[in-house]
C-alpha positions as CSV (number, residue, x, y, z in Angstrom):
1,X,0.1,0.1,0.0
2,X,2.2,2.8,-1.3
3,X,-0.7,5.1,-0.7
4,X,0.6,5.6,2.7
5,X,3.8,7.4,2.0
6,X,1.8,9.2,-0.8
7,X,0.4,10.6,1.9
8,X,3.5,11.5,4.0
9,X,4.6,13.1,1.3
10,X,1.2,15.0,0.8
11,X,1.7,16.6,4.6
12,X,5.1,16.9,4.2
13,X,4.2,19.6,1.2
14,X,1.3,21.1,3.8
15,X,4.0,21.5,6.7
16,X,6.7,22.8,4.4
17,X,4.1,25.5,2.7
18,X,2.7,26.4,6.6
19,X,6.1,27.6,7.2
20,X,6.8,29.4,4.3
21,X,3.4,31.0,3.9
22,X,2.7,31.5,7.8
23,X,-0.3,29.2,8.3
24,X,-1.3,26.8,10.8
25,X,-4.3,24.5,9.7
26,X,-5.2,23.2,6.7
27,X,-9.1,22.9,6.5
28,X,-9.6,21.4,3.1
29,X,-7.4,20.3,0.1
30,X,-8.3,19.3,-3.6
31,X,-6.0,16.5,-5.1
32,X,-6.0,15.5,-8.9
33,X,-5.3,11.7,-9.3
34,X,-5.0,10.3,-13.0
35,X,-6.6,6.9,-13.6
36,X,-2.8,6.4,-15.0
37,X,-1.3,7.2,-11.7
38,X,-1.6,3.5,-10.1
39,X,-3.3,5.1,-6.9
40,X,-5.9,3.5,-5.1
41,X,-8.4,6.1,-4.8
42,X,-10.2,4.2,-1.2
43,X,-6.8,3.6,-0.3
44,X,-5.4,7.1,-0.5
45,X,-8.7,7.9,1.4
46,X,-8.1,6.1,4.6
47,X,-4.4,6.7,4.4
48,X,-4.8,10.4,4.5
49,X,-6.9,10.4,7.1
50,X,-4.6,8.0,9.0
51,X,-1.5,10.1,8.4
52,X,-2.8,13.4,9.2
53,X,-4.0,13.0,12.6
54,X,-2.6,15.3,15.2
55,X,-0.9,17.6,12.6
56,X,-2.0,20.9,11.1
57,X,-4.2,19.0,8.8
58,X,-6.4,16.7,11.3
59,X,-9.6,16.6,10.6
60,X,-9.3,18.4,7.0
61,X,-11.5,18.2,4.6
62,X,-10.8,15.8,1.6
63,X,-11.7,16.0,-2.3
64,X,-10.6,13.9,-4.9
65,X,-10.8,15.1,-8.6
66,X,-9.9,12.1,-11.0
67,X,-9.0,13.2,-14.1
68,X,-8.8,11.7,-17.2
69,X,-6.2,10.2,-19.4
70,X,-5.2,10.8,-22.9
71,X,-2.7,9.9,-25.3
72,X,-1.5,11.0,-28.4
73,X,-2.6,8.5,-31.5
74,X,0.4,8.8,-34.3
75,X,-2.3,7.0,-36.6
76,X,-4.9,9.4,-36.4
77,X,-2.5,12.2,-35.5
78,X,-4.7,13.7,-32.7
79,X,-5.3,12.9,-28.8
80,X,-7.6,10.1,-27.8
81,X,-9.0,9.3,-24.3
82,X,-7.4,6.0,-22.9
83,X,-8.8,4.3,-19.9
84,X,-5.2,2.4,-19.2
85,X,-1.4,2.5,-20.0
86,X,-2.0,0.0,-22.9
87,X,-5.4,0.7,-24.4
88,X,-5.9,0.3,-28.0
89,X,-7.1,4.0,-29.8
90,X,-10.4,4.1,-29.5
91,X,-10.7,5.5,-33.1
92,X,-8.3,3.3,-35.1
93,X,-7.2,0.2,-32.9
94,X,-3.7,1.4,-33.1
95,X,-1.2,0.6,-29.7
96,X,1.1,3.2,-30.7
97,X,-0.1,5.9,-28.2
98,X,2.2,8.2,-26.8
99,X,0.3,8.7,-23.3
100,X,0.2,12.7,-22.7
101,X,-1.8,12.8,-19.1
102,X,-3.1,10.8,-17.1
103,X,-0.6,9.7,-14.5
104,X,-0.7,12.7,-12.3
105,X,-0.9,12.7,-8.4
106,X,-1.0,16.4,-7.5
107,X,-2.5,18.8,-4.9
108,X,-4.5,21.3,-6.6
109,X,-5.3,23.9,-3.8
110,X,-6.2,23.9,0.0
111,X,-7.8,26.0,2.0
112,X,-6.0,27.7,5.0
113,X,-5.9,29.3,8.2
């Protein structure tokens, strides 16, 4: 369950930003998670709740925004939506796809005090 270590990294970013931007608590955070990131959403929610206990983000509302994955199809010469990393192009069936997005896990924004 690598989601725990991901949550620890998210908390570390929050703590670093708290020092730099002089805030004491995080009330809410929104994360963008792509379908190719390898992150299990429910494990991420559980890990976030556990990792943030007794920290500046204790009780923080977590919102997860699931993004879509896209790839450049060399046959169609255009961006297409994919569900998994080795999917075929939904238009022409080619597997000559270059993933362009969908593997991200990032903090979109936070509400702080």
